[in-house]
N, C-alpha and C positions, 0 to 999 in steps of 0.2 A: 833827442834825435828820433825822427820817425821815418821809416823807410816805406816806400811804395813799390818795392821790387815785386815783380810778377804781375803787374797790371798790364793788360793786353792792349789797351787803347788809350788815346788821350782823353776820351770821354770818361773812362774808368778813373783816371787821374783827377779829372774835374770833380767827379763824384766824391772822391776821397778827400778833397780839400774844401768841399762846399760849406762845411760848418766850422772852418778854421777861423780863429779870431786873432791869430798872430801871423806875421809875414812868414813866407816860406820861399826857399830856393828850390826850383824844380829843374832837374835835368831829365830830358826825354829824348831817346834815340828814335828817330821817325824814319820809316821806310819811305823813300820818295822815288816814284817812277817818272822818268823823263820822257819827252815825246820821241826822242831818238832811240828808245829802248834801254837806255842805261838805267841802273838803279843805284841810288846813293843812300847813305844813312847819316844824315846830318844830326848833330846834337843840338837840341834846342835848350837854352838856358833861360828860364822864365823866373822873374822875380814877382812873386805873388804878394800883393800888399792890399789886404782888406781896407775898406774905406775909413773905418773908425780907429785905425791904429794911431797911438800917440806919436807926436812929432819926434820925440826922442828915439823911439823904436824904429821909426822910418829912417832916421839919419843913421842909426847903428847898422841896419841891414844894407842900406844903400851904399854906405862907405866901403863895405867889403866886396861889392860887385866887381870892380876892376881886377882885384887880386884873384877872385874865384874864376872869372872869365879867362884869365891868363893861366891859371893852374890847370883847368880842365880843357884848355885849348879850344874854346868855343869861339866860332867866328861871329855868331849872332846872339844877341841877348834881347829879351823882350820883357815888358812890364805888363802886369795884369792886376786888375782890382776886382773883377767879378768872375767867379769860377764858371758861370754859365757861358761866358765868352770862349772858354777853353774848349775848342772843338777841333777836329781834324781840318776843317776848312779854314778856320782862323789861323792855325799853325802853318798850313801850307801857304796861305797868303803872306804871312810874316816871313817865312823862309824864302819866299819868291821876291821879297822886297816890296810888296804891295801894302 
């Protein structure tokens, strides 16, 4: 188990996982400012799956996703294979449903 507590941005998190060779579950609380002035803090649940992961490991990690989403009461979950894609812009687009 590896913790990424204390990282201040989604880009810091991407940097932390850029050399990962195994799948990771990522929970990130993101401050989201709305056009009407409200601020919310949605929890993003990201399943990071590097491209060269064996099929058996992919199945093991994927099988647990529904239970984890329910346990952490996450409304949205996303998949990611390239840590370079993990940016604030990517996360905000995903949270907005784009």
